[in-house]
All heavy atoms as a GROMACS GRO file, in nm:
protein
  518
    1ASN      N    1   1.981  20.070   6.563
    1ASN     CA    2   2.025  20.062   6.425
    1ASN      C    3   2.006  19.918   6.376
    1ASN      O    4   2.063  19.825   6.433
    1ASN     CB    5   2.172  20.106   6.420
    1ASN     CG    6   2.231  20.108   6.281
    1ASN    OD1    7   2.180  20.044   6.190
    1ASN    ND2    8   2.339  20.181   6.266
    2PRO      N    9   1.931  19.899   6.269
    2PRO     CA   10   1.905  19.765   6.218
    2PRO      C   11   2.034  19.691   6.176
    2PRO      O   12   2.044  19.571   6.193
    2PRO     CB   13   1.814  19.788   6.097
    2PRO     CG   14   1.753  19.920   6.119
    2PRO     CD   15   1.851  20.000   6.197
    3ARG      N   16   2.129  19.764   6.123
    3ARG     CA   17   2.254  19.700   6.080
    3ARG      C   18   2.329  19.641   6.200
    3ARG      O   19   2.378  19.530   6.196
    3ARG     CB   20   2.341  19.803   6.008
    3ARG     CG   21   2.476  19.754   5.970
    3ARG     CD   22   2.470  19.666   5.847
    3ARG     NE   23   2.604  19.631   5.809
    3ARG     CZ   24   2.639  19.512   5.769
    3ARG    NH1   25   2.549  19.418   5.757
    3ARG    NH2   26   2.762  19.485   5.737
    4GLU      N   27   2.334  19.717   6.309
    4GLU     CA   28   2.402  19.669   6.429
    4GLU      C   29   2.329  19.546   6.486
    4GLU      O   30   2.393  19.451   6.529
    4GLU     CB   31   2.408  19.779   6.535
    4GLU     CG   32   2.503  19.891   6.500
    4GLU     CD   33   2.497  20.005   6.599
    4GLU    OE1   34   2.430  19.992   6.704
    4GLU    OE2   35   2.558  20.108   6.571
    5PHE      N   36   2.196  19.550   6.485
    5PHE     CA   37   2.118  19.437   6.534
    5PHE      C   38   2.148  19.313   6.450
    5PHE      O   39   2.168  19.204   6.503
    5PHE     CB   40   1.969  19.470   6.532
    5PHE     CG   41   1.883  19.358   6.582
    5PHE    CD1   42   1.879  19.328   6.717
    5PHE    CD2   43   1.807  19.283   6.494
    5PHE    CE1   44   1.800  19.225   6.764
    5PHE    CE2   45   1.728  19.180   6.540
    5PHE     CZ   46   1.724  19.150   6.675
    6SER      N   47   2.152  19.329   6.320
    6SER     CA   48   2.182  19.218   6.231
    6SER      C   49   2.321  19.162   6.259
    6SER      O   50   2.340  19.040   6.261
    6SER     CB   51   2.173  19.265   6.086
    6SER     OG   52   2.212  19.164   5.998
    7ASP      N   53   2.418  19.248   6.282
    7ASP     CA   54   2.554  19.202   6.315
    7ASP      C   55   2.555  19.122   6.445
    7ASP      O   56   2.624  19.020   6.455
    7ASP     CB   57   2.649  19.321   6.326
    7ASP     CG   58   2.678  19.387   6.192
    7ASP    OD1   59   2.652  19.324   6.087
    7ASP    OD2   60   2.726  19.502   6.193
    8ILE      N   61   2.479  19.168   6.543
    8ILE     CA   62   2.472  19.098   6.671
    8ILE      C   63   2.411  18.960   6.652
    8ILE      O   64   2.462  18.860   6.703
    8ILE     CB   65   2.392  19.180   6.774
    8ILE    CG1   66   2.472  19.304   6.814
    8ILE    CG2   67   2.357  19.095   6.896
    8ILE    CD1   68   2.392  19.407   6.893
    9ILE      N   69   2.303  18.952   6.577
    9ILE     CA   70   2.237  18.824   6.551
    9ILE      C   71   2.332  18.730   6.478
    9ILE      O   72   2.342  18.611   6.511
    9ILE     CB   73   2.107  18.844   6.470
    9ILE    CG1   74   2.006  18.924   6.551
    9ILE    CG2   75   2.050  18.711   6.424
    9ILE    CD1   76   1.963  18.857   6.680
   10ASN      N   77   2.403  18.780   6.378
   10ASN     CA   78   2.498  18.696   6.304
   10ASN      C   79   2.609  18.645   6.395
   10ASN      O   80   2.649  18.529   6.384
   10ASN     CB   81   2.557  18.773   6.186
   10ASN     CG   82   2.457  18.791   6.074
   10ASN    OD1   83   2.366  18.711   6.057
   10ASN    ND2   84   2.473  18.897   5.998
   11ARG      N   85   2.660  18.729   6.484
   11ARG     CA   86   2.763  18.685   6.578
   11ARG      C   87   2.710  18.578   6.672
   11ARG      O   88   2.778  18.481   6.703
   11ARG     CB   89   2.819  18.803   6.657
   11ARG     CG   90   2.916  18.884   6.575
   11ARG     CD   91   2.985  18.989   6.661
   11ARG     NE   92   2.983  19.112   6.585
   11ARG     CZ   93   2.944  19.229   6.627
   11ARG    NH1   94   2.908  19.247   6.751
   11ARG    NH2   95   2.945  19.333   6.548
   12MET      N   96   2.586  18.597   6.718
   12MET     CA   97   2.526  18.498   6.806
   12MET      C   98   2.510  18.364   6.733
   12MET      O   99   2.536  18.258   6.790
   12MET     CB  100   2.391  18.547   6.856
   12MET     CG  101   2.401  18.660   6.955
   12MET     SD  102   2.241  18.736   6.995
   12MET     CE  103   2.152  18.600   7.066
   13ALA      N  104   2.468  18.368   6.608
   13ALA     CA  105   2.453  18.246   6.530
   13ALA      C  106   2.588  18.178   6.511
   13ALA      O  107   2.597  18.055   6.520
   13ALA     CB  108   2.391  18.279   6.394
   14ASP      N  109   2.693  18.257   6.487
   14ASP     CA  110   2.826  18.199   6.473
   14ASP      C  111   2.869  18.127   6.600
   14ASP      O  112   2.924  18.017   6.594
   14ASP     CB  113   2.929  18.307   6.439
   14ASP     CG  114   2.917  18.358   6.297
   14ASP    OD1  115   2.851  18.293   6.214
   14ASP    OD2  116   2.975  18.465   6.269
   15VAL      N  117   2.843  18.187   6.714
   15VAL     CA  118   2.878  18.125   6.842
   15VAL      C  119   2.800  17.996   6.862
   15VAL      O  120   2.856  17.894   6.902
   15VAL     CB  121   2.855  18.223   6.959
   15VAL    CG1  122   2.865  18.153   7.093
   15VAL    CG2  123   2.954  18.339   6.952
   16LEU      N  124   2.671  18.000   6.832
   16LEU     CA  125   2.588  17.880   6.845
   16LEU      C  126   2.637  17.770   6.753
   16LEU      O  127   2.652  17.655   6.794
   16LEU     CB  128   2.442  17.912   6.815
   16LEU     CG  129   2.347  17.793   6.814
   16LEU    CD1  130   2.340  17.727   6.952
   16LEU    CD2  131   2.208  17.835   6.769
   17LEU      N  132   2.665  17.804   6.629
   17LEU     CA  133   2.713  17.703   6.534
   17LEU      C  134   2.847  17.646   6.577
   17LEU      O  135   2.869  17.526   6.568
   17LEU     CB  136   2.723  17.762   6.394
   17LEU     CG  137   2.590  17.792   6.325
   17LEU    CD1  138   2.614  17.862   6.192
   17LEU    CD2  139   2.511  17.665   6.305
   18LYS      N  140   2.936  17.730   6.626
   18LYS     CA  141   3.066  17.681   6.672
   18LYS      C  142   3.049  17.586   6.789
   18LYS      O  143   3.117  17.484   6.797
   18LYS     CB  144   3.158  17.797   6.709
   18LYS     CG  145   3.209  17.872   6.588
   18LYS     CD  146   3.293  17.991   6.628
   18LYS     CE  147   3.331  18.070   6.504
   18LYS     NZ  148   3.397  18.195   6.536
   19SER      N  149   2.957  17.617   6.880
   19SER     CA  150   2.936  17.528   6.993
   19SER      C  151   2.876  17.396   6.947
   19SER      O  152   2.910  17.289   7.000
   19SER     CB  153   2.849  17.594   7.100
   19SER     OG  154   2.717  17.610   7.056
   20LEU      N  155   2.788  17.400   6.846
   20LEU     CA  156   2.732  17.276   6.793
   20LEU      C  157   2.839  17.194   6.722
   20LEU      O  158   2.843  17.072   6.735
   20LEU     CB  159   2.616  17.304   6.698
   20LEU     CG  160   2.486  17.347   6.764
   20LEU    CD1  161   2.382  17.380   6.657
   20LEU    CD2  162   2.433  17.240   6.857
   21VAL      N  163   2.925  17.260   6.648
   21VAL     CA  164   3.034  17.189   6.579
   21VAL      C  165   3.122  17.119   6.682
   21VAL      O  166   3.156  17.001   6.666
   21VAL     CB  167   3.117  17.286   6.491
   21VAL    CG1  168   3.246  17.221   6.445
   21VAL    CG2  169   3.034  17.332   6.372
   22THR      N  170   3.156  17.191   6.787
   22THR     CA  171   3.238  17.132   6.893
   22THR      C  172   3.167  17.012   6.954
   22THR      O  173   3.227  16.906   6.974
   22THR     CB  174   3.268  17.237   7.003
   22THR    OG1  175   3.338  17.345   6.943
   22THR    CG2  176   3.349  17.178   7.116
   23ARG      N  177   3.039  17.027   6.981
   23ARG     CA  178   2.960  16.918   7.041
   23ARG      C  179   2.955  16.797   6.948
   23ARG      O  180   2.970  16.683   6.991
   23ARG     CB  181   2.821  16.971   7.070
   23ARG     CG  182   2.735  16.883   7.144
   23ARG     CD  183   2.768  16.883   7.291
   23ARG     NE  184   2.669  16.794   7.348
   23ARG     CZ  185   2.681  16.730   7.458
   23ARG    NH1  186   2.784  16.749   7.533
   23ARG    NH2  187   2.588  16.650   7.498
   24PHE      N  188   2.936  16.821   6.818
   24PHE     CA  189   2.933  16.711   6.722
   24PHE      C  190   3.069  16.642   6.717
   24PHE      O  191   3.076  16.520   6.707
   24PHE     CB  192   2.893  16.763   6.582
   24PHE     CG  193   2.745  16.767   6.561
   24PHE    CD1  194   2.662  16.836   6.649
   24PHE    CD2  195   2.688  16.704   6.453
   24PHE    CE1  196   2.525  16.841   6.629
   24PHE    CE2  197   2.551  16.708   6.432
   24PHE     CZ  198   2.469  16.776   6.520
   25GLU      N  199   3.176  16.718   6.721
   25GLU     CA  200   3.310  16.659   6.720
   25GLU      C  201   3.332  16.574   6.846
   25GLU      O  202   3.386  16.464   6.837
   25GLU     CB  203   3.416  16.767   6.710
   25GLU     CG  204   3.421  16.832   6.573
   25GLU     CD  205   3.512  16.954   6.567
   25GLU    OE1  206   3.550  17.008   6.674
   25GLU    OE2  207   3.543  16.996   6.455
   26GLU      N  208   3.291  16.626   6.960
   26GLU     CA  209   3.306  16.553   7.086
   26GLU      C  210   3.231  16.420   7.084
   26GLU      O  211   3.278  16.319   7.136
   26GLU     CB  212   3.255  16.636   7.204
   26GLU     CG  213   3.339  16.756   7.237
   26GLU     CD  214   3.274  16.848   7.339
   26GLU    OE1  215   3.156  16.829   7.374
   26GLU    OE2  216   3.344  16.940   7.384
   27GLU      N  217   3.116  16.421   7.022
   27GLU     CA  218   3.031  16.301   7.015
   27GLU      C  219   3.059  16.217   6.891
   27GLU      O  220   2.991  16.116   6.868
   27GLU     CB  221   2.883  16.341   7.020
   27GLU     CG  222   2.842  16.413   7.146
   27GLU     CD  223   2.846  16.324   7.270
   27GLU    OE1  224   2.833  16.200   7.256
   27GLU    OE2  225   2.860  16.378   7.381
   28ARG      N  226   3.154  16.259   6.808
   28ARG     CA  227   3.192  16.189   6.684
   28ARG      C  228   3.073  16.169   6.590
   28ARG      O  229   3.048  16.061   6.538
   28ARG     CB  230   3.257  16.055   6.717
   28ARG     CG  231   3.385  16.069   6.794
   28ARG     CD  232   3.451  15.936   6.812
   28ARG     NE  233   3.563  15.950   6.903
   28ARG     CZ  234   3.590  15.867   7.000
   28ARG    NH1  235   3.517  15.760   7.018
   28ARG    NH2  236   3.694  15.888   7.078
   29ILE      N  237   3.002  16.279   6.569
   29ILE     CA  238   2.884  16.276   6.482
   29ILE      C  239   2.918  16.343   6.350
   29ILE      O  240   2.961  16.458   6.347
   29ILE     CB  241   2.766  16.349   6.549
   29ILE    CG1  242   2.726  16.274   6.676
   29ILE    CG2  243   2.647  16.360   6.453
   29ILE    CD1  244   2.625  16.347   6.760
   30ASP      N  245   2.899  16.270   6.241
   30ASP     CA  246   2.916  16.329   6.109
   30ASP      C  247   2.779  16.352   6.047
   30ASP      O  248   2.676  16.328   6.111
   30ASP     CB  249   3.006  16.240   6.020
   30ASP     CG  250   2.946  16.103   5.992
   30ASP    OD1  251   2.824  16.082   6.013
   30ASP    OD2  252   3.022  16.015   5.948
   31GLY      N  253   2.777  16.398   5.922
   31GLY     CA  254   2.650  16.430   5.856
   31GLY      C  255   2.557  16.312   5.845
   31GLY      O  256   2.436  16.324   5.865
   32ASN      N  257   2.610  16.194   5.812
   32ASN     CA  258   2.526  16.076   5.798
   32ASN      C  259   2.463  16.037   5.932
   32ASN      O  260   2.346  16.000   5.937
   32ASN     CB  261   2.606  15.959   5.742
   32ASN     CG  262   2.643  15.981   5.597
   32ASN    OD1  263   2.570  16.042   5.522
   32ASN    ND2  264   2.759  15.933   5.558
   33VAL      N  265   2.542  16.043   6.039
   33VAL     CA  266   2.489  16.010   6.171
   33VAL      C  267   2.385  16.114   6.212
   33VAL      O  268   2.281  16.080   6.268
   33VAL     CB  269   2.602  15.999   6.275
   33VAL    CG1  270   2.547  15.982   6.414
   33VAL    CG2  271   2.696  15.884   6.240
   34ALA      N  272   2.413  16.241   6.185
   34ALA     CA  273   2.320  16.349   6.224
   34ALA      C  274   2.183  16.327   6.162
   34ALA      O  275   2.081  16.355   6.226
   34ALA     CB  276   2.376  16.484   6.182
   35LEU      N  277   2.179  16.274   6.041
   35LEU     CA  278   2.050  16.250   5.975
   35LEU      C  279   1.970  16.140   6.042
   35LEU      O  280   1.849  16.131   6.023
   35LEU     CB  281   2.072  16.215   5.828
   35LEU     CG  282   2.116  16.330   5.739
   35LEU    CD1  283   2.154  16.279   5.601
   35LEU    CD2  284   2.007  16.436   5.730
   36THR      N  285   2.035  16.055   6.120
   36THR     CA  286   1.964  15.944   6.184
   36THR      C  287   1.931  15.970   6.331
   36THR      O  288   1.868  15.885   6.395
   36THR     CB  289   2.048  15.815   6.176
   36THR    OG1  290   2.168  15.832   6.252
   36THR    CG2  291   2.082  15.781   6.032
   37LEU      N  292   1.971  16.086   6.384
   37LEU     CA  293   1.948  16.115   6.526
   37LEU      C  294   1.799  16.130   6.556
   37LEU      O  295   1.725  16.193   6.480
   37LEU     CB  296   2.020  16.243   6.566
   37LEU     CG  297   2.172  16.236   6.573
   37LEU    CD1  298   2.230  16.374   6.594
   37LEU    CD2  299   2.216  16.143   6.684
   38SER      N  300   1.758  16.072   6.665
   38SER     CA  301   1.620  16.086   6.711
   38SER      C  302   1.603  16.223   6.776
   38SER      O  303   1.702  16.295   6.799
   38SER     CB  304   1.589  15.978   6.815
   38SER     OG  305   1.668  16.001   6.932
   39ASP      N  306   1.481  16.257   6.806
   39ASP     CA  307   1.456  16.383   6.877
   39ASP      C  308   1.532  16.386   7.010
   39ASP      O  309   1.587  16.488   7.048
   39ASP     CB  310   1.307  16.403   6.903
   39ASP     CG  311   1.231  16.444   6.777
   39ASP    OD1  312   1.295  16.496   6.684
   39ASP    OD2  313   1.109  16.424   6.774
   40GLY      N  314   1.535  16.272   7.079
   40GLY     CA  315   1.607  16.264   7.206
   40GLY      C  316   1.756  16.289   7.188
   40GLY      O  317   1.818  16.358   7.269
   41GLY      N  318   1.813  16.232   7.081
   41GLY     CA  319   1.955  16.253   7.054
   41GLY      C  320   1.985  16.398   7.022
   41GLY      O  321   2.086  16.454   7.068
   42LEU      N  322   1.898  16.460   6.944
   42LEU     CA  323   1.917  16.601   6.911
   42LEU      C  324   1.906  16.688   7.036
   42LEU      O  325   1.985  16.781   7.054
   42LEU     CB  326   1.814  16.645   6.806
   42LEU     CG  327   1.835  16.586   6.666
   42LEU    CD1  328   1.715  16.615   6.578
   42LEU    CD2  329   1.963  16.640   6.603
   43LYS      N  330   1.813  16.655   7.122
   43LYS     CA  331   1.798  16.732   7.246
   43LYS      C  332   1.921  16.720   7.333
   43LYS      O  333   1.964  16.817   7.394
   43LYS     CB  334   1.673  16.688   7.322
   43LYS     CG  335   1.547  16.740   7.260
   43LYS     CD  336   1.425  16.701   7.339
   43LYS     CE  337   1.301  16.755   7.269
   43LYS     NZ  338   1.180  16.729   7.343
   44ARG      N  339   1.981  16.601   7.339
   44ARG     CA  340   2.103  16.583   7.417
   44ARG      C  341   2.216  16.670   7.364
   44ARG      O  342   2.306  16.708   7.438
   44ARG     CB  343   2.147  16.437   7.415
   44ARG     CG  344   2.064  16.349   7.504
   44ARG     CD  345   2.118  16.209   7.513
   44ARG     NE  346   2.256  16.208   7.558
   44ARG     CZ  347   2.343  16.113   7.527
   44ARG    NH1  348   2.305  16.011   7.452
   44ARG    NH2  349   2.465  16.118   7.571
   45LEU      N  350   2.212  16.700   7.235
   45LEU     CA  351   2.314  16.784   7.174
   45LEU      C  352   2.282  16.933   7.187
   45LEU      O  353   2.361  17.016   7.146
   45LEU     CB  354   2.329  16.749   7.025
   45LEU     CG  355   2.387  16.612   6.998
   45LEU    CD1  356   2.367  16.573   6.853
   45LEU    CD2  357   2.534  16.609   7.036
   46GLY      N  358   2.165  16.964   7.242
   46GLY     CA  359   2.128  17.104   7.259
   46GLY      C  360   2.040  17.160   7.150
   46GLY      O  361   2.018  17.279   7.141
   47ILE      N  362   1.990  17.071   7.064
   47ILE     CA  363   1.901  17.113   6.955
   47ILE      C  364   1.759  17.081   6.999
   47ILE      O  365   1.710  16.970   6.982
   47ILE     CB  366   1.938  17.042   6.824
   47ILE    CG1  367   2.083  17.074   6.789
   47ILE    CG2  368   1.844  17.082   6.711
   47ILE    CD1  369   2.141  16.988   6.681
   48ASP      N  370   1.695  17.180   7.063
   48ASP     CA  371   1.568  17.157   7.130
   48ASP      C  372   1.445  17.198   7.050
   48ASP      O  373   1.337  17.147   7.073
   48ASP     CB  374   1.564  17.232   7.264
   48ASP     CG  375   1.668  17.180   7.361
   48ASP    OD1  376   1.697  17.060   7.358
   48ASP    OD2  377   1.720  17.261   7.439
   49THR      N  378   1.460  17.292   6.960
   49THR     CA  379   1.342  17.343   6.890
   49THR      C  380   1.327  17.279   6.753
   49THR      O  381   1.425  17.232   6.692
   49THR     CB  382   1.348  17.495   6.873
   49THR    OG1  383   1.456  17.527   6.785
   49THR    CG2  384   1.368  17.565   7.007
   50ILE      N  385   1.206  17.279   6.705
   50ILE     CA  386   1.179  17.224   6.572
   50ILE      C  387   1.254  17.303   6.465
   50ILE      O  388   1.313  17.245   6.374
   50ILE     CB  389   1.026  17.226   6.543
   50ILE    CG1  390   0.956  17.128   6.637
   50ILE    CG2  391   0.997  17.193   6.397
   50ILE    CD1  392   0.806  17.138   6.636
   51GLY      N  393   1.257  17.435   6.479
   51GLY     CA  394   1.328  17.519   6.382
   51GLY      C  395   1.476  17.486   6.377
   51GLY      O  396   1.534  17.474   6.268
   52ASP      N  397   1.540  17.468   6.494
   52ASP     CA  398   1.682  17.432   6.496
   52ASP      C  399   1.704  17.296   6.431
   52ASP      O  400   1.801  17.276   6.358
   52ASP     CB  401   1.734  17.428   6.640
   52ASP     CG  402   1.749  17.566   6.700
   52ASP    OD1  403   1.747  17.666   6.624
   52ASP    OD2  404   1.764  17.575   6.823
   53LYS      N  405   1.614  17.204   6.457
   53LYS     CA  406   1.626  17.070   6.398
   53LYS      C  407   1.622  17.079   6.245
   53LYS      O  408   1.706  17.021   6.177
   53LYS     CB  409   1.512  16.980   6.448
   53LYS     CG  410   1.516  16.842   6.388
   53LYS     CD  411   1.402  16.756   6.439
   53LYS     CE  412   1.403  16.621   6.373
   53LYS     NZ  413   1.294  16.535   6.419
   54TYR      N  414   1.528  17.153   6.191
   54TYR     CA  415   1.517  17.164   6.046
   54TYR      C  416   1.633  17.242   5.986
   54TYR      O  417   1.679  17.209   5.877
   54TYR     CB  418   1.382  17.223   6.005
   54TYR     CG  419   1.274  17.119   6.014
   54TYR    CD1  420   1.187  17.115   6.122
   54TYR    CD2  421   1.262  17.022   5.916
   54TYR    CE1  422   1.089  17.018   6.132
   54TYR    CE2  423   1.165  16.924   5.925
   54TYR     CZ  424   1.079  16.921   6.032
   54TYR     OH  425   0.984  16.824   6.041
   55ARG      N  426   1.683  17.343   6.057
   55ARG     CA  427   1.801  17.415   6.007
   55ARG      C  428   1.923  17.325   6.000
   55ARG      O  429   2.010  17.344   5.916
   55ARG     CB  430   1.829  17.538   6.094
   55ARG     CG  431   1.741  17.656   6.058
   55ARG     CD  432   1.786  17.782   6.131
   55ARG     NE  433   1.737  17.784   6.268
   55ARG     CZ  434   1.614  17.815   6.306
   55ARG    NH1  435   1.524  17.846   6.214
   55ARG    NH2  436   1.579  17.817   6.432
   56LEU      N  437   1.929  17.226   6.085
   56LEU     CA  438   2.039  17.130   6.082
   56LEU      C  439   2.016  17.023   5.977
   56LEU      O  440   2.101  16.996   5.894
   56LEU     CB  441   2.055  17.065   6.220
   56LEU     CG  442   2.149  16.945   6.224
   56LEU    CD1  443   2.294  16.992   6.206
   56LEU    CD2  444   2.132  16.868   6.352
   57VAL      N  445   1.898  16.962   5.978
   57VAL     CA  446   1.873  16.843   5.897
   57VAL      C  447   1.854  16.875   5.748
   57VAL      O  448   1.904  16.801   5.663
   57VAL     CB  449   1.751  16.766   5.953
   57VAL    CG1  450   1.710  16.653   5.860
   57VAL    CG2  451   1.784  16.713   6.092
   58LEU      N  452   1.788  16.984   5.714
   58LEU     CA  453   1.763  17.013   5.572
   58LEU      C  454   1.891  17.029   5.490
   58LEU      O  455   1.903  16.965   5.385
   58LEU     CB  456   1.672  17.136   5.558
   58LEU     CG  457   1.525  17.112   5.591
   58LEU    CD1  458   1.447  17.243   5.581
   58LEU    CD2  459   1.464  17.008   5.502
   59PRO      N  460   1.988  17.107   5.532
   59PRO     CA  461   2.111  17.117   5.452
   59PRO      C  462   2.185  16.984   5.444
   59PRO      O  463   2.241  16.950   5.340
   59PRO     CB  464   2.195  17.221   5.525
   59PRO     CG  465   2.102  17.298   5.610
   59PRO     CD  466   1.989  17.204   5.643
   60LEU      N  467   2.185  16.907   5.553
   60LEU     CA  468   2.252  16.778   5.551
   60LEU      C  469   2.186  16.684   5.452
   60LEU      O  470   2.253  16.613   5.379
   60LEU     CB  471   2.252  16.716   5.691
   60LEU     CG  472   2.340  16.784   5.795
   60LEU    CD1  473   2.316  16.719   5.931
   60LEU    CD2  474   2.486  16.776   5.757
   61SER      N  475   2.053  16.683   5.450
   61SER     CA  476   1.982  16.592   5.361
   61SER      C  477   2.002  16.634   5.215
   61SER      O  478   2.009  16.548   5.126
   61SER     CB  479   1.834  16.583   5.396
   61SER     OG  480   1.772  16.708   5.380
   62ARG      N  481   2.013  16.763   5.188
   62ARG     CA  482   2.038  16.808   5.051
   62ARG      C  483   2.177  16.766   5.004
   62ARG      O  484   2.195  16.728   4.890
   62ARG     CB  485   2.026  16.961   5.043
   62ARG     CG  486   1.886  17.010   5.051
   62ARG     CD  487   1.879  17.161   5.040
   62ARG     NE  488   1.745  17.207   5.070
   62ARG     CZ  489   1.718  17.313   5.142
   62ARG    NH1  490   1.814  17.387   5.193
   62ARG    NH2  491   1.592  17.347   5.166
   63ASN      N  492   2.276  16.773   5.093
   63ASN     CA  493   2.412  16.734   5.058
   63ASN      C  494   2.427  16.584   5.046
   63ASN      O  495   2.521  16.536   4.984
   63ASN     CB  496   2.511  16.785   5.164
   63ASN     CG  497   2.530  16.934   5.157
   63ASN    OD1  498   2.508  16.996   5.052
   63ASN    ND2  499   2.567  16.994   5.267
   64ASN      N  500   2.335  16.509   5.101
   64ASN     CA  501   2.345  16.365   5.104
   64ASN      C  502   2.278  16.300   4.982
   64ASN      O  503   2.276  16.180   4.970
   64ASN     CB  504   2.282  16.311   5.234
   64ASN     CG  505   2.337  16.178   5.272
   64ASN    OD1  506   2.448  16.144   5.234
   64ASN    ND2  507   2.260  16.102   5.348
   65ARG      N  508   2.220  16.378   4.895
   65ARG     CA  509   2.149  16.324   4.777
   65ARG      C  510   2.248  16.275   4.674
   65ARG      O  511   2.352  16.315   4.651
   65ARG     CB  512   2.060  16.431   4.714
   65ARG     CG  513   1.941  16.460   4.798
   65ARG     CD  514   1.855  16.562   4.732
   65ARG     NE  515   1.755  16.606   4.828
   65ARG     CZ  516   1.673  16.704   4.804
   65ARG    NH1  517   1.676  16.771   4.692
   65ARG    NH2  518   1.585  16.740   4.893
   0.00000   0.00000   0.00000
């Protein structure tokens, strides 16, 4: 069922985002700091793919204008 699959994906995304929020809090990273992180810094936080990087950085950069 496509609806069930979509619900599963949304729940997985919520879990991933919550873990990233926790990780950012542990490392004391706010939006301004996140925009300056190098690829190495992002990888240390668990953001390994280009898509994940852009999903993080694009909304932050829009809010920072």
